[in-house]
VEXDRENBA-513294 format. One record per residue (C-alpha): residue in three letters; x, y, z. Coordinates in steps of 0.5 Angstrom, whole numbers, padded with zeros to 4 digits, always signed. Example, Ala and Ser with C-alpha at 12.3 -4.5 7.8 and 13.67 -1.06 7.14 Angstrom:
! VEXDRENBA-513294
ALA+0025-0009+0016;SER+0027-0002+0014;
//
This chain:
! VEXDRENBA-513294
MET+0137-0113+0024;SER+0134-0108+0019;SER+0127-0110+0021;ARG+0128-0109+0028;THR+0131-0102+0026;THR+0125-0100+0022;SER+0121-0102+0028;LEU+0125-0098+0033;GLY+0125-0092+0028;GLY+0117-0093+0027;VAL+0116-0093+0034;ILE+0120-0087+0035;SER+0117-0083+0030;LEU+0110-0085+0033;LEU+0112-0082+0040;GLY+0115-0076+0036;ALA+0108-0075+0033;PHE+0104-0076+0039;LEU+0108-0071+0043;ALA+0108-0066+0038;SER+0100-0067+0037;ALA+0099-0067+0045;LEU+0103-0061+0045;VAL+0099-0057+0039;LEU+0092-0060+0042;GLY+0094-0057+0049;LEU+0092-0064+0052;LEU+0099-0064+0056;ALA+0096-0057+0059;ALA+0090-0060+0061;GLY+0093-0066+0064;LEU+0090-0071+0060;VAL+0096-0074+0057;MET+0102-0074+0062;PRO+0105-0069+0067;ALA+0109-0063+0064;VAL+0116-0065+0066;GLY+0123-0067+0064;ALA+0126-0065+0057;THR+0119-0063+0055;GLY+0117-0058+0061;ALA+0118-0052+0057;LEU+0114-0054+0051;ALA+0109-0056+0055;ARG+0108-0050+0059;SER+0108-0046+0053;GLY+0102-0051+0051;VAL+0099-0049+0058;ASP+0099-0042+0056;VAL+0096-0042+0049;PHE+0090-0047+0052;ASN+0089-0042+0058;GLU+0089-0036+0054;LEU+0083-0039+0049;PRO+0076-0036+0051;SER+0072-0042+0055;GLU+0065-0039+0055;PHE+0061-0042+0050;SER+0054-0040+0048;THR+0049-0042+0043;ASP+0044-0038+0039;PRO+0037-0040+0039;LEU+0036-0044+0033;ALA+0031-0042+0027;GLN+0025-0046+0027;THR+0019-0047+0022;SER+0013-0043+0024;GLN+0006-0045+0022;ILE+0000-0042+0020;LEU-0006-0045+0021;ALA-0013-0045+0019;SER-0019-0044+0024;ASP-0020-0052+0024;GLY-0012-0053+0025;THR-0011-0055+0017;VAL-0004-0052+0015;ILE-0004-0047+0011;ALA+0004-0045+0011;THR+0010-0047+0014;PRO+0014-0040+0014;GLN+0022-0042+0015;GLU+0029-0040+0014;GLN+0031-0047+0016;ASN+0026-0053+0016;ARG+0027-0055+0023;THR+0022-0057+0029;ILE+0026-0057+0036;VAL+0023-0063+0040;PRO+0026-0065+0047;LEU+0030-0072+0047;ALA+0024-0075+0050;LYS+0021-0074+0043;ILE+0026-0078+0039;ALA+0026-0085+0039;PRO+0031-0089+0043;ILE+0034-0093+0037;MET+0035-0086+0034;ARG+0039-0084+0039;GLU+0043-0090+0039;ALA+0044-0090+0032;GLN+0047-0083+0032;VAL+0052-0084+0038;ALA+0054-0091+0035;ILE+0056-0088+0028;GLU+0059-0081+0031;ASP+0062-0082+0038;HIS+0060-0089+0041;ARG+0064-0087+0047;PHE+0060-0081+0048;TYR+0057-0083+0055;GLU+0064-0085+0058;HIS+0069-0079+0056;GLY+0069-0072+0058;GLY+0068-0068+0052;ILE+0074-0071+0048;ASP+0075-0078+0046;LEU+0083-0079+0047;GLN+0083-0085+0044;GLY+0080-0083+0038;THR+0084-0076+0038;ILE+0091-0079+0039;ARG+0089-0085+0033;ALA+0087-0079+0028;VAL+0092-0074+0030;VAL+0098-0079+0029;SER+0095-0082+0023;ASN+0094-0075+0020;LEU+0102-0073+0022;ARG+0105-0080+0019;ASN+0101-0081+0013;GLY+0098-0074+0011;SER+0091-0076+0011;SER+0085-0073+0014;VAL+0082-0077+0019;GLY+0076-0074+0023;ALA+0077-0075+0031;SER+0072-0070+0034;SER+0067-0073+0039;LEU+0060-0071+0039;THR+0061-0066+0043;GLN+0066-0063+0039;GLN+0062-0063+0033;TYR+0056-0060+0037;VAL+0061-0054+0038;LYS+0063-0054+0031;ILE+0056-0054+0028;SER+0054-0049+0033;LEU+0059-0044+0032;GLN+0058-0044+0024;TYR+0051-0043+0025;SER+0052-0037+0030;ALA+0056-0034+0025;LEU+0052-0035+0019;SER+0046-0033+0023;ALA+0050-0026+0024;GLY+0051-0026+0016;ASN+0059-0027+0018;GLU+0061-0032+0012;GLU+0068-0031+0014;ALA+0067-0033+0021;ALA+0063-0039+0019;ALA+0069-0041+0015;ASP+0073-0041+0020;ALA+0069-0045+0025;ILE+0070-0051+0020;LYS+0077-0050+0018;LYS+0082-0055+0018;ASP+0087-0053+0023;TYR+0090-0055+0030;MET+0089-0048+0033;ARG+0081-0048+0031;LYS+0081-0055+0034;LEU+0084-0053+0040;LYS+0079-0048+0041;GLU+0074-0053+0039;LEU+0077-0058+0045;LYS+0077-0052+0050;TYR+0069-0050+0048;ALA+0068-0058+0049;ILE+0071-0059+0056;THR+0067-0052+0058;LEU+0060-0055+0055;GLU+0061-0062+0058;LYS+0061-0058+0065;LYS+0055-0054+0064;LEU+0051-0059+0060;SER+0049-0066+0062;LYS+0050-0071+0056;ASP+0043-0072+0054;GLU+0042-0064+0054;ILE+0048-0064+0049;LEU+0045-0070+0045;GLU+0039-0067+0045;GLY+0042-0060+0042;TYR+0046-0064+0037;LEU+0040-0068+0034;ASN+0036-0061+0034;LEU+0042-0057+0030;VAL+0045-0062+0025;TYR+0043-0062+0018;TYR+0040-0068+0015;GLY+0040-0066+0008;ASP+0035-0064+0003;ARG+0034-0058+0007;ALA+0032-0062+0013;TYR+0035-0059+0019;GLY+0034-0063+0026;VAL+0032-0070+0027;GLU+0024-0068+0027;ALA+0024-0064+0021;ALA+0028-0070+0017;ALA+0024-0076+0020;LYS+0018-0072+0017;HIS+0021-0070+0011;TYR+0024-0077+0009;PHE+0019-0082+0012;SER+0012-0077+0014;VAL+0013-0080+0021;PRO+0015-0076+0028;ALA+0022-0077+0030;ALA+0019-0081+0036;LYS+0016-0086+0031;LEU+0023-0088+0027;SER+0024-0095+0026;LEU+0031-0098+0026;SER+0032-0098+0019;GLN+0030-0091+0018;ALA+0034-0088+0024;ALA+0040-0092+0022;LEU+0039-0088+0015;LEU+0038-0081+0018;ALA+0044-0082+0023;GLY+0049-0084+0017;LEU+0047-0077+0013;THR+0050-0073+0018;GLN+0057-0074+0016;ASN+0056-0072+0008;PRO+0049-0070+0008;GLY+0050-0066+0001;THR+0052-0072-0002;THR+0048-0078+0001;ASP+0041-0076+0002;PRO+0036-0081+0000;VAL+0032-0077-0005;ASN+0038-0075-0009;PHE+0043-0080-0008;PRO+0039-0086-0006;GLU+0045-0091-0007;LYS+0049-0088-0003;ALA+0044-0087+0002;VAL+0043-0094+0003;ALA+0050-0096+0003;ARG+0051-0091+0009;ARG+0045-0093+0012;ASN+0048-0100+0012;VAL+0055-0098+0015;VAL+0051-0095+0021;LEU+0047-0102+0022;ASP+0054-0105+0022;ARG+0057-0101+0027;MET+0051-0102+0032;HIS+0051-0109+0031;GLU+0059-0109+0032;LEU+0058-0105+0039;GLY+0052-0110+0041;LYS+0046-0105+0040;ILE+0042-0109+0036;THR+0041-0117+0035;ASP+0043-0121+0029;LYS+0036-0121+0027;GLN+0035-0114+0027;TRP+0041-0113+0024;THR+0040-0117+0018;ASP+0032-0115+0017;ALA+0034-0108+0017;LYS+0039-0109+0012;LYS+0034-0112+0008;ARG+0029-0106+0008;THR+0029-0102+0001;LEU+0028-0094+0001;LYS+0021-0095-0002;GLN+0019-0099+0004;ASP+0021-0094+0009;MET+0021-0087+0005;LYS+0014-0083+0004;VAL+0017-0076+0002;THR+0013-0070+0004;ASN+0016-0063+0003;PRO+0014-0057+0008;LYS+0009-0051+0005;SER+0015-0047+0006;THR+0013-0042+0001;CYS+0006-0039-0001;LEU+0007-0043-0008;ALA+0007-0050-0004;SER+0001-0048+0000;PRO-0006-0050-0001;TYR-0009-0043+0000;PRO-0003-0039-0003;TYR-0007-0032-0003;TRP-0009-0033+0004;CYS-0002-0035+0006;ASP+0001-0029+0003;PHE-0005-0025+0006;VAL-0003-0027+0013;ILE+0005-0026+0012;ASN+0003-0019+0010;TYR-0002-0018+0016;ALA+0004-0021+0021;MET+0008-0016+0019;THR+0004-0011+0022;MET+0003-0014+0028;PRO+0007-0011+0034;GLN+0006-0017+0038;LEU+0011-0021+0033;GLY+0016-0015+0034;LYS+0017-0007+0034;THR+0020-0007+0027;VAL+0018-0010+0021;GLU+0025-0014+0021;GLU+0024-0016+0028;ARG+0017-0019+0026;LYS+0020-0023+0020;ARG+0025-0026+0024;THR+0020-0028+0029;LEU+0016-0031+0023;TYR+0021-0034+0019;ARG+0026-0037+0025;GLY+0021-0037+0032;GLY+0018-0043+0031;ILE+0011-0040+0032;THR+0004-0042+0031;ILE-0001-0037+0028;THR-0008-0040+0028;THR-0012-0036+0023;THR-0020-0034+0022;LEU-0020-0038+0015;ASP-0026-0043+0014;PRO-0024-0048+0009;ARG-0031-0050+0008;VAL-0033-0043+0006;GLN-0027-0042+0002;ARG-0028-0048-0002;ILE-0035-0046-0003;ALA-0033-0039-0005;GLN-0027-0042-0010;SER-0032-0046-0013;ALA-0038-0041-0014;ILE-0033-0036-0018;ASN-0029-0042-0022;LYS-0036-0044-0024;LYS-0039-0037-0027;VAL-0032-0035-0029;PRO-0027-0040-0030;ILE-0019-0039-0029;GLY-0016-0037-0036;ASN-0023-0035-0039;ASP-0022-0033-0047;GLU-0026-0026-0045;ARG-0020-0024-0040;ILE-0025-0023-0034;GLY-0023-0023-0027;ALA-0027-0025-0021;ALA-0026-0024-0013;SER-0030-0025-0007;TYR-0029-0023+0000;THR-0033-0026+0006;ALA-0033-0024+0013;ASP-0037-0024+0020;PRO-0040-0017+0021;ASN-0041-0018+0028;THR-0034-0020+0030;GLY-0030-0018+0024;LYS-0027-0025+0023;VAL-0025-0026+0015;LEU-0027-0033+0013;ALA-0025-0033+0006;PHE-0023-0030+0000;ALA-0022-0033-0007;GLN-0021-0031-0014;ASN-0021-0034-0021;THR-0013-0035-0022;ARG-0007-0039-0020;TYR-0002-0036-0015;THR+0005-0035-0018;VAL+0011-0031-0017;ASP+0013-0030-0024;LYS+0010-0025-0029;GLU+0003-0025-0029;SER-0001-0028-0035;ARG-0008-0029-0036;GLY-0011-0034-0031;LYS-0004-0033-0026;THR-0002-0027-0022;GLY+0001-0026-0015;ILE-0004-0021-0013;GLY-0010-0022-0009;TRP-0015-0018-0012;ALA-0020-0019-0006;LEU-0015-0015-0002;ASP-0013-0008+0000;LYS-0006-0006-0003;LYS-0002-0007+0004;TYR-0004-0014+0004;GLY-0002-0016-0003;GLY-0008-0014-0006;SER-0009-0009-0013;GLY-0010-0002-0013;GLY-0017-0004-0013;PHE-0023-0003-0018;GLN-0029+0002-0018;PHE-0035+0000-0014;GLY-0040+0004-0018;SER-0047+0004-0015;THR-0045+0000-0009;ALA-0043+0007-0006;LYS-0050+0009-0006;ALA-0051+0005+0001;PHE-0047+0011+0005;ALA-0052+0016+0002;LEU-0058+0012+0005;VAL-0054+0012+0012;THR-0053+0020+0012;ALA-0060+0021+0010;MET-0063+0017+0016;GLU-0058+0020+0020;SER-0060+0027+0018;GLY-0068+0026+0019;MET-0071+0023+0013;ASN-0074+0016+0013;VAL-0076+0010+0009;ASN-0081+0013+0006;SER-0077+0020+0004;SER-0077+0022-0003;VAL-0072+0027-0007;ASP-0073+0032-0013;ALA-0068+0029-0019;GLN-0067+0031-0026;GLY-0069+0027-0031;ALA-0064+0022-0035;GLY-0064+0016-0039;GLY-0063+0013-0046;ASN-0061+0019-0050;GLN-0062+0024-0044;GLN-0057+0026-0039;ALA-0056+0031-0034;THR-0051+0036-0033;TYR-0048+0038-0026;THR-0042+0043-0025;PRO-0039+0046-0019;LYS-0043+0053-0020;THR-0049+0049-0020;TRP-0047+0045-0014;PRO-0050+0047-0007;GLY-0043+0050-0004;GLY-0039+0048-0010;ILE-0033+0044-0010;ALA-0032+0046-0002;ASN-0038+0042-0001;CYS-0035+0036-0005;GLY-0038+0038-0012;PRO-0036+0036-0018;GLY-0029+0038-0020;SER-0031+0040-0027;GLU-0037+0039-0032;TRP-0040+0032-0030;LYS-0045+0029-0035;VAL-0049+0023-0032;PHE-0054+0018-0035;ASN-0059+0013-0031;ASP-0059+0006-0034;SER-0066+0006-0033;PRO-0069+0012-0036;PHE-0072+0017-0031;ALA-0076+0023-0033;GLY-0075+0027-0027;GLY-0079+0030-0021;ARG-0080+0026-0015;ILE-0078+0019-0013;THR-0078+0016-0007;LEU-0071+0013-0004;LYS-0074+0006-0004;GLU-0075+0006-0012;ALA-0069+0010-0013;THR-0065+0005-0009;ALA-0069-0001-0013;LYS-0068+0002-0020;SER-0061+0005-0018;THR-0063+0012-0021;ASN-0056+0016-0021;THR-0059+0023-0021;ALA-0064+0021-0015;PHE-0057+0020-0011;ILE-0054+0026-0014;ALA-0060+0030-0011;LEU-0060+0027-0005;ALA-0052+0028-0004;GLU-0054+0036-0006;GLN-0059+0036-0001;LEU-0055+0033+0005;GLY-0049+0036+0003;GLY-0044+0032-0001;CYS-0038+0032+0004;LYS-0043+0029+0009;VAL-0044+0023+0005;ARG-0037+0022+0004;ASP-0035+0023+0011;THR-0040+0017+0013;MET-0036+0013+0008;THR-0030+0014+0012;ARG-0033+0013+0019;LEU-0036+0006+0016;GLY-0029+0005+0014;LEU-0029+0005+0007;HIS-0023+0007+0004;GLN-0019+0006-0003;SER-0015+0000-0004;ASN-0008+0004-0003;GLY-0011+0006+0004;GLN-0012+0013+0002;GLU-0019+0016+0003;ILE-0025+0016-0002;GLY-0024+0022-0007;LYS-0027+0028-0005;TYR-0031+0030-0012;ALA-0038+0028-0013;PRO-0037+0022-0018;GLN-0032+0019-0013;TYR-0036+0018-0007;ILE-0044+0018-0010;LEU-0043+0014-0016;GLY-0036+0010-0014;ALA-0031+0013-0018;SER-0026+0011-0013;ASP-0022+0004-0013;VAL-0023+0000-0007;SER-0022-0007-0006;PRO-0028-0013-0004;GLN-0025-0013+0003;GLY-0026-0005+0004;VAL-0033-0005+0001;ALA-0035-0012+0005;HIS-0033-0009+0012;ALA-0036-0003+0011;TYR-0043-0006+0009;GLY-0041-0010+0015;VAL-0043-0004+0019;LEU-0050-0004+0017;ALA-0051-0012+0018;ALA-0048-0011+0025;ASP-0053-0006+0027;GLY-0049+0000+0026;LYS-0043-0003+0030;LYS-0036-0003+0026;CYS-0031-0009+0028;PRO-0024-0009+0027;MET-0022-0014+0022;VAL-0019-0020+0025;VAL-0015-0025+0022;VAL-0011-0028+0027;THR-0014-0031+0033;LYS-0008-0035+0037;ILE-0001-0035+0037;THR+0003-0040+0041;LYS+0011-0040+0042;ASP+0015-0045+0046;GLY+0008-0048+0048;LYS+0005-0041+0051;ASN+0000-0036+0048;VAL+0002-0030+0046;ALA-0002-0024+0048;LEU-0007-0021+0043;PRO-0010-0015+0044;LYS-0018-0015+0045;THR-0022-0013+0039;LYS-0027-0008+0041;CYS-0033-0006+0036;GLU-0035+0001+0036;GLN-0042+0004+0035;ALA-0040+0007+0028;VAL-0048+0009+0027;GLU-0054+0009+0031;ALA-0057+0002+0031;ASP-0064+0005+0028;VAL-0060+0008+0023;ALA-0057+0002+0021;ARG-0064-0002+0021;ALA-0067+0004+0017;THR-0062+0003+0012;ASP-0063-0004+0012;LYS-0070-0003+0009;PHE-0067+0000+0003;LEU-0063-0006+0001;GLU-0068-0011+0003;TYR-0073-0007-0002;ASN-0067-0008-0007;MET-0067-0015-0006;THR-0075-0016-0007;ASN-0076-0011-0012;GLY-0070-0009-0015;SER-0063-0011-0018;GLY-0063-0017-0013;ILE-0069-0020-0014;ARG-0067-0026-0018;ASN-0061-0027-0013;GLN-0065-0028-0006;LEU-0062-0033-0002;SER-0065-0040-0001;GLY-0070-0042+0005;GLY-0076-0038+0004;ASP-0075-0034+0011;ARG-0067-0032+0010;GLN-0067-0024+0010;SER-0062-0021+0006;ALA-0060-0014+0004;GLY-0055-0012-0002;LYS-0053-0007-0008;THR-0051-0008-0015;GLY-0045-0004-0018;THR-0043-0003-0025;ALA-0038+0002-0027;ASN-0037+0006-0034;ASN-0037+0001-0040;ASN-0039-0004-0035;ASN-0032-0007-0034;GLU-0033-0007-0027;SER-0039-0010-0024;TRP-0040-0012-0016;PHE-0045-0015-0012;VAL-0045-0013-0004;GLY-0050-0016+0001;TYR-0051-0019+0008;THR-0055-0022+0013;PRO-0055-0021+0020;GLN-0049-0026+0020;LEU-0045-0026+0014;VAL-0043-0021+0009;THR-0040-0022+0002;ALA-0037-0017-0003;VAL-0036-0020-0010;TRP-0033-0016-0016;VAL-0033-0019-0023;GLY-0029-0014-0028;THR-0023-0014-0033;PRO-0016-0013-0029;TYR-0012-0014-0035;ASP-0015-0009-0040;PRO-0015-0002-0041;ILE-0021+0002-0038;THR-0024+0003-0045;ARG-0026-0004-0046;VAL-0034-0005-0047;MET-0036-0011-0043;LYS-0042-0013-0048;ASN-0044-0019-0052;VAL-0039-0023-0048;ARG-0039-0031-0047;VAL-0036-0034-0040;GLY-0037-0040-0036;GLY-0042-0043-0042;GLN-0047-0037-0041;PHE-0048-0031-0046;TYR-0049-0024-0043;PRO-0051-0018-0048;VAL-0049-0013-0042;MET-0045-0014-0036;HIS-0048-0011-0030;GLY-0047-0013-0022;ALA-0053-0017-0023;SER-0051-0021-0029;ILE-0045-0025-0026;ALA-0043-0022-0019;ALA-0050-0023-0016;PRO-0051-0030-0017;ILE-0044-0032-0015;TRP-0046-0028-0008;LYS-0052-0032-0008;GLN-0048-0039-0008;ILE-0043-0037-0003;MET-0048-0034+0002;ASN-0053-0040+0001;GLY-0047-0045+0002;ALA-0044-0041+0008;LEU-0051-0040+0011;GLU-0053-0047+0010;ASP-0053-0050+0017;ALA-0054-0043+0020;PRO-0061-0041+0024;MET-0065-0036+0020;ALA-0064-0029+0023;ARG-0068-0023+0021;PHE-0066-0016+0021;LYS-0069-0012+0027;GLU-0074-0006+0026;PRO-0072+0001+0027;ALA-0075+0006+0031;GLU-0082+0008+0029;LYS-0080+0015+0027;TYR-0076+0012+0021;LEU-0082+0008+0019;LYS-0087+0014+0019;GLY-0082+0020+0019;ASP-0084+0023+0026;THR-0079+0029+0026;ASP-0077+0032+0033;ASN-0084+0029+0035;GLN-0087+0035+0032;THR-0095+0034+0031;VAL-0096+0035+0023;THR-0103+0037+0021;PRO-0105+0034+0014;GLY-0106+0040+0009;GLN-0103+0045+0014;LEU-0096+0048+0013;PRO-0091+0046+0019;ALA-0086+0051+0021;VAL-0079+0049+0018;VAL-0075+0055+0018;GLY-0069+0054+0021;LYS-0069+0047+0020;THR-0064+0042+0016;VAL-0067+0041+0009;PRO-0068+0033+0011;GLU-0072+0035+0017;ALA-0076+0040+0013;GLU-0078+0035+0007;ALA-0080+0030+0012;LEU-0085+0035+0016;LEU-0088+0038+0009;GLN-0088+0031+0006;ALA-0092+0028+0012;ALA-0097+0034+0012;GLY-0098+0031+0005;PHE-0094+0036+0000;GLN-0089+0035-0005;THR-0082+0038-0004;ARG-0076+0040-0008;ILE-0070+0044-0007;GLY-0069+0051-0010;GLY-0063+0056-0009;THR-0060+0060-0003;MET-0062+0067+0000;SER-0059+0072+0005;SER-0062+0070+0012;GLN-0060+0071+0019;VAL-0061+0063+0019;GLU-0055+0059+0020;ALA-0052+0058+0013;GLY-0055+0051+0010;ARG-0061+0051+0014;VAL-0068+0053+0011;ALA-0069+0060+0010;GLY-0076+0060+0007;ILE-0081+0056+0003;SER-0085+0058-0003;PRO-0091+0058-0003;TYR-0091+0060+0004;GLN-0099+0060+0006;ASN-0105+0057+0003;PRO-0102+0052-0001;GLN-0107+0047-0005;PRO-0106+0040-0001;GLY-0101+0036-0005;SER-0098+0042-0008;MET-0091+0043-0009;ILE-0087+0047-0004;THR-0080+0049-0006;ILE-0075+0050+0000;TYR-0070+0055+0000;THR-0063+0055+0004;SER-0060+0060+0008;ARG-0053+0063+0005;GLY-0053+0068+0011;GLY-0052+0075+0012;GLY-0060+0078+0011;VAL-0067+0078+0014;SER-0071+0071+0015;ARG-0078+0070+0014;GLN-0082+0064+0012;SER-0083+0066+0005;THR-0078+0071+0000;THR-0076+0071-0007;PRO-0070+0067-0008;GLN-0063+0070-0010;ARG-0061+0065-0014;THR-0065+0059-0017;GLN-0062+0052-0018;THR-0061+0051-0026;PRO-0063+0045-0029;VAL-0058+0041-0032;VAL-0057+0036-0038;GLN-0052+0032-0041;PRO-0045+0027-0043;THR-0041+0022-0040;VAL-0034+0022-0037;TYR-0032+0025-0031;THR-0024+0027-0030;PRO-0022+0030-0023;PRO-0019+0037-0023;ALA-0012+0037-0024;PRO-0009+0038-0017;GLY-0009+0045-0015;ASN-0014+0048-0020;PRO-0021+0045-0018;GLY-0024+0048-0024;THR-0019+0045-0029;PRO-0020+0037-0032;GLY-0014+0033-0030;LYS-0011+0027-0034;PRO-0016+0022-0034;THR-0014+0016-0030;LYS-0017+0009-0028;PRO-0020+0011-0022;THR-0024+0017-0025;LYS-0029+0013-0030;PRO-0036+0015-0028;PRO-0040+0009-0026;LYS-0046+0006-0028;PRO-0052+0005-0024;ARG-0054-0002-0021;
//
């Protein structure tokens, strides 16, 4: 009798638990268990009201997907991600994986309507009777729960995320209604696809595709039975059963899945036993995504592209939108990086300037296609780090402008002289022109001041007394621009800038695209734009020199060639090159830099191949602690910097040993030029021999305005520009030099008179005087003020802001560069 009483009591208890659970879960209201009649009618109607008042619209947020950054050959550079996830359609998930997941999570998934009544009733009764916490969610309910949690976390709402997985019946009631609604909108396969792409599989792998590639290095479409069972088992407790961190638990859980699949008849006896015999070592081949630049094979390039992407309106209107697209959007970005050229550049730098060398010397290169603007490679002698930088380790890209993750730049020395040559060719001079320059070299220095500079500070003169020397002694007097380029004679280029107009030279620099590494224009004081006492990046100099390589065309920098999202191409703006200087001007300028390769500082670093023409220029800053070589062919341009990024500007780069070689003095030709040669030779190995085009005849012979010039007779030059007058006088066989200014009705700055103005001896010196306006012009007159010869010291300091005559505080960008 007692046992019968116990049994009856148990039944009554179970029925009570069932009715209570059915009411709480709203199942009565949905008509899924029993009609709302009899003594429980009022309670049931209350359940109906609660259930019907719950929201039914359920939508999922787009899942965060892993993006890819690729090199031009398809090599993966990096995989930016908020979560390691790649969405795939159900057809690209192995059928055995689908079977395994359904078997362990919800084997009646394809039979019920969003709620597994058998499982729900069994679990709730057990929970009410025993106080246990038995799971009862269908796979659809799990999808709803995880989606709600994901959406809340994506919105930064941690409270809502916690509510989405809270263990109470009201949360369960909402989940049930959403599941019922979802089953009416989506097919079973669509729900399963969503679940498999959403669920977390441990060890930072989200979704089945990312998990398959992470643990086994195969796509989800090629998962084996044992691999699929292992993954399916992870979803219950992914944080404590993943095979990387918890191998024993992972195997145990895998076997539970295999047992369940066998029990349900999804696999044969042999499949079951064979799969259980598999070891993790047999199945696993763990790979990690290149989710950060630290994991990238090209970390500096990774950082560069991410910074570049933040400037692309195609990825979003704001920086925040672009970040979301890059880290959540699952886009694929194909870049211009050429891995072959990158390897060549890195090898060339490491060989000459090893990483972490004892002399603390840094080096960087930047290579681009001047005809398209495509960036092909850049390299430096450091290892990438996000921690505090040390010798040989930095997160800063020395080759780049600051906005792309670069440094504040380095003084570029005599590589600045190319822009004065462009200006000279535009102003009517030719490849045989010369200037009258002050002597300097050895112990002799030339001194320039704002007062002696034609036009003063307003014409981009020195802001204070400026003392200059030449690395190769020059006695003073006439010197051809070719010789001045080959010998990198500082005073000759200063004379050229005085003659052309300083601001005009600086404007040419800006027009060709050169700027400081921080994005600002090159400084307006003479040392900054004539002798490179401004801080620039190899990136900036390479693209500016690229204009000369490309017949005067300035092509915008191109880093990204293709972006795809959801299998479709994102429209990119067409890049358009513009004619920054006339083609003949660029070709004439090429002549000077070609001459430098065959007769000047580039003579030992001409490219291999005999007929391979090149043009280039060295540059060295004060104390030799910054050195450069920038050169090009018609197909390629490369800038190389070698310097002392860790040390103060006062360090003198003499008597150094690096890369197994001793250097008494560090010049641009010492290390930078040989690196340049190796990069260019390697990159152009299979390229055809391309020659520079010839400029128009007038740039070769000095035909100015088609004026007929009779040797020994003075041509009419009043009213012409100084370069035009010089060209005419020199074509007639005379030497020329620039005198002072005079009052004249001729436009200020143009030629107002010459001396002697009649019957000069053939080959004699003719002094040219320019107009300052306000007087009467004639072919000769007495100058009002002659140019004062100048003389001596070394460090240039720009004037303090607002007071152009007062030296300002010395800073790194102000040290005067040396030539060559």
